[in-house]
DRENVO-399020 format. One line per 5 residues: number of its first residue (from 1); their letters; for each residue x, y, z of N, C-alpha, C, O. Coordinates in steps of 0.001 Angstrom, whole numbers. Layout:
BEGIN
NUM = A = X/Y/Z/X/Y/Z/X/Y/Z/X/Y/Z | ...
***
This chain:
BEGIN
1 = MSRWK = 68233/108004/212081/68779/107831/210740/68587/106381/210310/69079/105456/210957 | 67862/106199/209206/67589/104847/208733/68708/104358/207830/69179/105093/206963 | 69129/103128/208030/70148/102563/207161/69523/101867/205957/70242/101348/205102 | 68203/101848/205879/67535/101106/204800/66830/102032/203812/65894/101602/203139 | 67250/103277/203710/66653/104182/202732/66922/103661/201314/67931/103003/201063
6 = PDARG = 65995/103971/200391/66158/103451/199031/67423/103968/198361/67920/105046/198687 | 67937/103180/197416/69102/103530/196610/70296/103949/197462/70937/104968/197203 | 70577/103151/198471/71712/103465/199340/73009/103511/198554/73838/104394/198777 | 73196/102572/197638/74441/102544/196866/74593/103823/196041/75660/104438/196027 | 73539/104209/195368/73602/105414/194554/73903/106653/195374/74669/107518/194950
11 = RLIKA = 73301/106735/196542/73544/107883/197416/74977/107891/197941/75580/108955/198084 | 75517/106723/198226/76905/106651/198671/77860/107077/197558/78835/107786/197808 | 77580/106648/196344/78425/107037/195213/78377/108544/195020/79417/109182/194853 | 77186/109114/195040/77024/110562/194858/77752/111325/195966/78452/112301/195696 | 77586/110878/197205/78246/111548/198328/79761/111462/198209/80465/112439/198463
16 = AIELF = 80264/110289/197823/81713/110115/197705/82294/111009/196621/83317/111662/196831 | 81647/111039/195463/82140/111867/194366/82158/113342/194765/83120/114057/194486 | 81091/113785/195417/81029/115183/195871/82174/115495/196833/82842/116521/196707 | 82388/114601/197790/83434/114843/198791/84828/114753/198186/85703/115549/198527 | 85042/113796/197295/86349/113697/196632/86646/114989/195870/87774/115481/195873
21 = AERGY = 85606/115533/195214/85790/116766/194450/86028/117964/195368/86821/118850/195047 | 85346/117989/196502/85467/119119/197421/86764/119092/198222/87446/120109/198346 | 87101/117920/198765/88202/117827/199729/89427/117089/199205/90509/117169/199786 | 89248/116375/198110/90305/115504/197619/90066/114074/198074/89467/113840/199123 | 90531/113131/197288/90306/111718/197592/90955/111318/198908/90316/110694/199755
26 = DATTV = 92215/111672/199079/92955/111239/200272/92386/111816/201557/92450/111176/202607 | 91828/113022/201485/91333/113700/202689/89914/113285/203073/89400/113720/204103 | 89283/112454/202259/87902/112045/202525/87883/110674/203185/88586/109763/202748 | 87078/110524/204240/86979/109253/204947/85658/108555/204626/84700/109177/204166 | 85637/107263/204878/84416/106477/204697/83303/107009/205594/82146/107085/205179
31 = TEIAE = 83654/107372/206815/82655/107917/207748/82006/109168/207181/80791/109340/207273 | 82812/110034/206598/82280/111266/206013/81362/110976/204825/80337/111633/204645 | 81742/109992/204027/80901/109614/202883/79553/109110/203377/78506/109514/202871 | 79583/108229/204363/78337/107671/204898/77462/108768/205500/76249/108783/205294 | 78074/109674/206235/77313/110761/206848/76691/111665/205789/75534/112065/205917
36 = RAGLT = 77453/111988/204745/76914/112836/203672/75719/112159/202994/74769/112823/202579 | 75782/110825/202889/74697/110079/202255/73520/109837/203194/72473/109351/202767 | 73692/110178/204483/72638/109926/205460/72544/108467/205849/71466/107974/206179 | 73684/107767/205812/73738/106335/206115/74829/106067/207144/75541/106980/207563 | 74951/104819/207542/75971/104456/208515/77217/103919/207820/77180/103505/206661
41 = KRTFF = 78318/103939/208562/79564/103377/208048/79395/101894/207755/79957/101389/206783 | 78642/101201/208567/78380/99779/208350/77670/99561/207017/77966/98616/206286 | 76720/100460/206713/76008/100349/205441/76961/100563/204276/76855/99884/203255 | 77891/101501/204418/78889/101718/203362/79598/100409/203030/79726/100044/201862 | 80057/99706/204065/80830/98481/203831/79956/97316/203374/80470/96273/202970
46 = RYFSD = 78657/97489/203438/77767/96489/202869/77826/96541/201334/77584/95544/200653 | 78150/97717/200816/78154/97912/199358/79554/97992/198758/79752/97614/197603 | 80524/98477/199525/81865/98705/198993/82920/98226/199988/82767/98389/201198 | 83981/97638/199463/85051/97157/200336/85910/98303/200869/86468/98203/201962 | 86021/99395/200100/86751/100579/200541/86310/101770/199692/85538/101606/198747
51 = KREVL = 86790/102949/200021/86331/104150/199312/86789/104168/197864/86149/104799/197022 | 87873/103493/197565/88367/103433/196186/87358/102762/195269/87168/103186/194129 | 86710/101712/195767/85794/100940/194929/84542/101709/194545/83845/101326/193604 | 84243/102795/195264/83103/103630/194889/83281/104149/193466/82318/104232/192703 | 84509/104495/193117/84793/105065/191801/84756/104030/190687/84689/104386/189510
56 = FYGSE = 84800/102767/191043/84882/101721/190018/83641/100838/189981/83610/99826/189281 | 82625/101226/190735/81369/100502/190664/80790/100671/189254/80782/101774/188707 | 80321/99598/188691/79772/99646/187337/80673/98984/186322/80248/98740/185193 | 81915/98682/186695/82820/98039/185740/82328/96647/185354/82549/96198/184230 | 81657/95959/186294/81105/94640/185974/79971/94749/184962/79827/93900/184083
61 = ELERI = 79162/95811/185096/78072/96023/184140/78623/96329/182752/78113/95828/181751 | 79658/97147/182698/80306/97458/181431/80814/96188/180764/80594/95979/179571 | 81489/95344/181526/82010/94090/180986/80883/93180/180497/80975/92592/179420 | 79822/93071/181297/78702/92204/180921/78069/92655/179610/77810/91835/178728 | 77822/93953/179480/77188/94484/178273/78081/94269/177055/77607/93882/175987
66 = WLEAL = 79361/94520/177224/80297/94363/176110/80357/92893/175673/80306/92600/174479 | 80464/91990/176617/80581/90570/176269/79287/90018/175687/79326/89162/174803 | 78154/90487/176160/76881/90041/175584/76787/90432/174114/76358/89637/173278 | 77192/91663/173805/77155/92115/172418/78150/91333/171564/77854/90971/170425 | 79314/91080/172117/80339/90329/171385/79850/88919/171054/79956/88470/169912
71 = TATPT = 79323/88234/172046/78920/86840/171829/77690/86731/170936/77418/85660/170393 | 76937/87828/170774/75749/87800/169918/76092/88018/168446/75218/87874/167590 | 77337/88360/168132/77702/88593/166735/77781/87272/165988/78031/86233/166599 | 77569/87292/164665/77679/86055/163870/79054/85424/164035/80048/86124/164225 | 79105/84121/163962/80370/83412/164187/81406/83705/163117/82601/83508/163336
76 = DASPL = 80952/84179/161954/81915/84484/160900/82402/85937/160944/83148/86367/160064 | 81987/86687/161958/82463/88066/162109/83955/88066/162434/84452/87167/163111 | 84652/89071/161951/86076/89170/162263/86252/89434/163755/85322/89906/164410 | 87428/89138/164299/87641/89399/165729/87380/90852/166112/86749/91119/167134 | 87863/91796/165295/87666/93204/165626/86198/93605/165489/85698/94401/166284
81 = AAVMA = 85508/93065/164493/84079/93363/164338/83296/92859/165547/82364/93520/166006 | 83670/91695/166061/82998/91160/167247/83226/92069/168454/82308/92318/169235 | 84452/92558/168597/84758/93473/169705/83988/94777/169540/83437/95305/170506 | 83950/95290/168323/83289/96562/168054/81780/96481/168239/81125/97515/168373 | 81217/95292/168251/79771/95144/168462/79347/95684/169823/78181/96024/170025
86 = GFDPI = 80286/95763/170748/79966/96279/172071/79850/97787/172142/79366/98321/173140 | 80285/98490/171097/80340/99949/171179/78960/100597/171266/78789/101564/172008 | 77978/100092/170530/76639/100701/170564/76006/100618/171953/75597/101645/172494 | 75912/99413/172550/75301/99362/173893/76113/100092/174955/75547/100600/175923 | 77419/100150/174789/78244/100892/175751/77970/102385/175655/77870/103071/176672
91 = AELFE = 77849/102890/174423/77534/104309/174240/76180/104639/174871/76018/105699/175474 | 75217/103739/174733/73907/103935/175356/74021/103938/176881/73367/104726/177563 | 74861/103045/177401/75057/102961/178846/75561/104287/179415/75130/104714/180486 | 76475/104934/178693/77093/106152/179211/76282/107406/178936/76520/108443/179556 | 75329/107330/178019/74551/108522/177691/73818/109022/178943/73166/108242/179637
96 = GRLPF = 73926/110292/179218/73300/110868/180402/74185/110858/181632/73795/111367/182682 | 75375/110282/181511/76276/110197/182666/77484/111109/182545/78451/110962/183293 | 77440/112052/181607/78628/112867/181337/79115/113658/182550/80312/113613/182835 | 78266/114376/183280/78789/115144/184427/79488/114254/185457/80561/114596/185955 | 78875/113114/185773/79486/112182/186714/80795/111630/186167/81800/111576/186876
101 = ARLRA = 80777/111217/184891/81968/110619/184284/83127/111607/184248/84277/111235/184480 | 82819/112871/183956/83877/113885/183902/84488/114091/185286/85710/114132/185429 | 83646/114219/186294/84133/114433/187650/84949/113238/188126/86004/113395/188740 | 84448/112046/187833/85170/110821/188192/86543/110785/187528/87539/110452/188170 | 86593/111129/186239/87859/111118/185511/88844/112106/186115/90034/111809/186219
106 = EIIMA = 88363/113277/186513/89233/114279/187130/89793/113780/188459/90968/113990/188762 | 88957/113125/189243/89402/112586/190541/90472/111525/190336/91485/111513/191035 | 90247/110637/189379/91209/109565/189119/92529/110125/188603/93598/109684/189025 | 92462/111097/187688/93686/111654/187118/94524/112400/188157/95725/112588/187966 | 93898/112822/189248/94620/113555/190288/95277/112639/191315/95947/113115/192231
111 = NPELQ = 95090/111332/191169/95581/110406/192187/96258/109195/191536/95575/108399/190891 | 97577/109032/191684/98285/107918/191057/97744/106539/191451/97702/105633/190618 | 97333/106374/192706/96786/105085/193150/95524/104741/192364/95318/103591/191978 | 94681/105748/192130/93445/105520/191388/93731/105290/189909/93040/104505/189260 | 94737/105963/189376/95131/105723/187985/95567/104273/187804/95219/103627/186816
116 = ERELI = 96325/103776/188760/96774/102388/188698/95586/101428/188753/95540/100437/188024 | 94640/101731/189616/93446/100889/189732/92639/100906/188438/92108/99876/188022 | 92548/102062/187808/91834/102186/186536/92490/101309/185461/91800/100623/184706 | 93813/101338/185399/94532/100524/184421/94339/99031/184680/94217/98247/183739 | 94312/98641/185943/94077/97235/186284/92689/96801/185833/92521/95716/185276
121 = KLQRL = 91692/97657/186075/90325/97329/185664/90232/97203/184143/89583/96289/183635 | 90873/98110/183421/90848/98057/181960/91546/96803/181447/91097/96184/180482 | 92641/96434/182094/93352/95227/181671/92510/93981/181917/92524/93059/181101 | 91779/93938/183022/90893/92808/183288/89792/92724/182237/89415/91633/181808 | 89279/93884/181823/88265/93913/180771/88842/93378/179468/88195/92595/178772
126 = AESIK = 90058/93799/179140/90714/93301/177930/90891/91787/177978/90696/91102/176974 | 91260/91272/179136/91440/89820/179285/90116/89083/179090/90084/88012/178485 | 89028/89652/179599/87717/89021/179440/87289/89018/177978/86742/88029/177491 | 87537/90120/177280/87201/90199/175854/88043/89197/175072/87532/88492/174202 | 89331/89138/175385/90208/88178/174703/89723/86753/174921/89669/85966/173976
131 = AALVE = 89371/86414/176152/88902/85064/176466/87630/84733/175689/87461/83606/175223 | 86739/85708/175551/85501/85479/174793/85810/85224/173322/85149/84408/172678 | 86807/85916/172792/87201/85695/171401/87843/84329/171216/87579/83642/170229 | 88676/83937/172155/89308/82607/172073/88250/81523/172104/88371/80516/171407 | 87208/81720/172910/86103/80758/172953/85419/80617/171608/84864/79562/171298
136 = RGIAH = 85454/81673/170806/84859/81646/169476/85784/81012/168446/85437/80918/167268 | 86955/80581/168886/87882/79926/167982/88965/80822/167417/89710/80417/166525 | 89057/82053/167940/90077/82988/167471/91416/82631/168123/91473/82327/169314 | 92475/82672/167340/93806/82386/167865/94155/83380/168971/93725/84533/168953 | 94942/82902/169930/95252/83689/171129/95801/85067/170793/95308/86068/171314
141 = DAAML = 96814/85141/169931/97444/86428/169628/96486/87364/168902/96440/88559/169195 | 95724/86827/167959/94742/87645/167237/93671/88160/168191/93237/89308/168091 | 93247/87298/169121/92248/87704/170110/92791/88824/171002/92074/89767/171334 | 94062/88707/171384/94672/89734/172227/94756/91066/171493/94460/92115/172065 | 95162/91023/170214/95253/92251/169422/93887/92913/169267/93761/94129/169416
146 = AAQTG = 92870/92114/168970/91523/92668/168787/90998/93267/170089/90417/94352/170085 | 91201/92564/171197/90725/93053/172493/91418/94352/172883/90762/95306/173301 | 92733/94393/172751/93478/95595/173121/93156/96757/172190/93100/97908/172624 | 92946/96459/170912/92578/97508/169958/91228/98109/170318/91081/99331/170366 | 90242/97252/170571/88922/97750/170939/88948/98560/172214/88283/99591/172317
151 = LTVFH = 89716/98097/173185/89791/98805/174457/90499/100146/174305/90124/101121/174957 | 91518/100205/173452/92214/101466/173204/91284/102479/172551/91278/103653/172920 | 90499/102025/171581/89530/102916/170930/88537/103440/171966/88236/104633/171999 | 88032/102544/172808/87107/102945/173870/87752/103975/174789/87136/104989/175118 | 88983/103721/175202/89684/104583/176155/89918/105976/175567/89715/106983/176247
156 = VAFAR = 90339/106030/174317/90590/107319/173656/89285/108088/173486/89226/109286/173762 | 88239/107398/173032/86943/108062/172841/86377/108555/174162/85788/109634/174221 | 86551/107775/175221/86048/108188/176535/86749/109459/177005/86099/110373/177514 | 88059/109523/176838/88814/110716/177242/88338/111937/176472/88238/113028/177032 | 88048/111759/175201/87534/112874/174393/86124/113265/174848/85782/114447/174898
161 = WVAQE = 85322/112266/175175/83935/112514/175574/83860/113353/176842/83085/114308/176904 | 84651/113011/177851/84581/113757/179112/85200/115141/178996/85034/115971/179890 | 85920/115401/177893/86541/116709/177700/85661/117660/176888/86057/118797/176630 | 84467/117206/176481/83565/118055/175700/82199/118130/176400/82052/117635/177517 | 81213/118737/175756/79963/119060/176451/78743/118265/175996/77706/118324/176656
166 = DPTAF = 78831/117531/174899/77656/116841/174363/77547/115453/174991/78387/114596/174717 | 76534/115208/175825/76424/113897/176488/76116/112761/175523/76307/111593/175865 | 75641/113085/174319/75284/112043/173342/76410/111761/172344/76218/110990/171404 | 77568/112370/172534/78635/112322/171523/79518/111088/171604/80380/110899/170745 | 79330/110244/172608/80285/109156/172824/80392/108240/171602/81498/107887/171194
171 = RRLID = 79254/107852/171015/79305/106931/169864/79999/107577/168677/80777/106927/167979 | 79722/108854/168447/80396/109565/167352/81896/109626/167593/82680/109478/166657 | 82302/109844/168839/83727/109923/169158/84403/108561/169027/85585/108484/168688 | 83662/107490/169291/84192/106144/169042/84469/105972/167557/85529/105480/167171 | 83503/106383/166710/83683/106258/165259/84869/107092/164778/85643/106644/163932
176 = ESLDE = 85009/108302/165316/86139/109145/164929/87462/108511/165338/88444/108579/164598 | 87486/107900/166507/88707/107230/166970/89019/106026/166088/90183/105758/165788 | 87983/105303/165673/88178/104173/164767/88732/104639/163427/89628/104010/162864 | 88191/105749/162918/88684/106295/161652/90156/106677/161758/90941/106400/160851 | 90523/107307/162856/91916/107691/163047/92817/106474/163187/93947/106473/162699
181 = LSEVI = 92318/105439/163852/93084/104200/163964/93319/103601/162583/94418/103141/162272 | 92275/103611/161758/92408/103075/160403/93462/103843/159617/94246/103245/158880 | 93484/105167/159769/94488/105977/159085/95898/105654/159568/96842/105594/158781 | 96022/105448/160879/97331/105109/161447/97820/103765/160905/98986/103617/160541 | 96908/102790/160859/97290/101444/160422/97647/101407/158950/98589/100721/158553
186 = TAEPA = 96889/102150/158128/97086/102067/156680/98150/103022/156164/98566/102912/155010 | 98601/103960/156996/99646/104885/156560/100946/104135/156336/101365/103344/157181 | 101583/104380/155207/102851/103708/154907/103961/104367/155702/104148/105580/155602 | 104707/103596/156494/105783/104189/157289/106823/104861/156413/107109/104403/155307 | 107390/105958/156917/108397/106705/156165/109590/105821/155826/110137/105920/154727
191 = ATRRS = 110000/104961/156748/111144/104079/156503/110885/103157/155329/111785/102886/154535 | 109628/102663/155215/109277/101783/154105/109339/102536/152782/109806/102003/151776 | 108860/103798/152792/108895/104595/151566/110327/104842/151133/110644/104781/149945 | 111209/105127/152115/112604/105405/151782/113279/104177/151190/114009/104278/150205 | 113030/103005/151799/113710/101787/151354/113216/101323/149995/113936/100633/149273
196 = SG = 111988/101698/149642/111456/101247/148365/111750/102244/147249/111465/101982/146080 | 112334/103414/147626/112580/104451/146627/113837/104190/145819/114178/104977/144936
***
């Protein structure tokens, strides 16, 4: 058994996802993942610190793509427009990954530890987006609001995407989520209507 077969990382990810789906996350061991991939346990740890990180590989790429798009926007763009600039390349990144993304989402939703890890990763992404906005001269609170808003839109659209069948629908679902957000923001609260009546 060769430990230097091509695309070892990809094979480990595929093996882990299959085993998590078949046996459950907690019941799957690193040794089993490595064996399913045709690799050694040592090779597994060359790529991942533990089996949990298999599910979160790619988060750095997501952050890099989002920040590159943000920093490429004109300096006079609004904070939210700068954040939203990342949506097109992110949608392209996910296109073709729907079956994997759906299975991954199901595995995470079935395990509280993984849900917590997912939230930590999303919060780190929000912090990176906020920091990039502050570097552009945006006030701290405004940068935080824009970053969290963009991430919420992404999160809602992603949940909708993995719950449907069209692998190319992610960008459309982002736009729909943005439209709904706009409706929520611009809707006059009932309390305001009552007090002004």
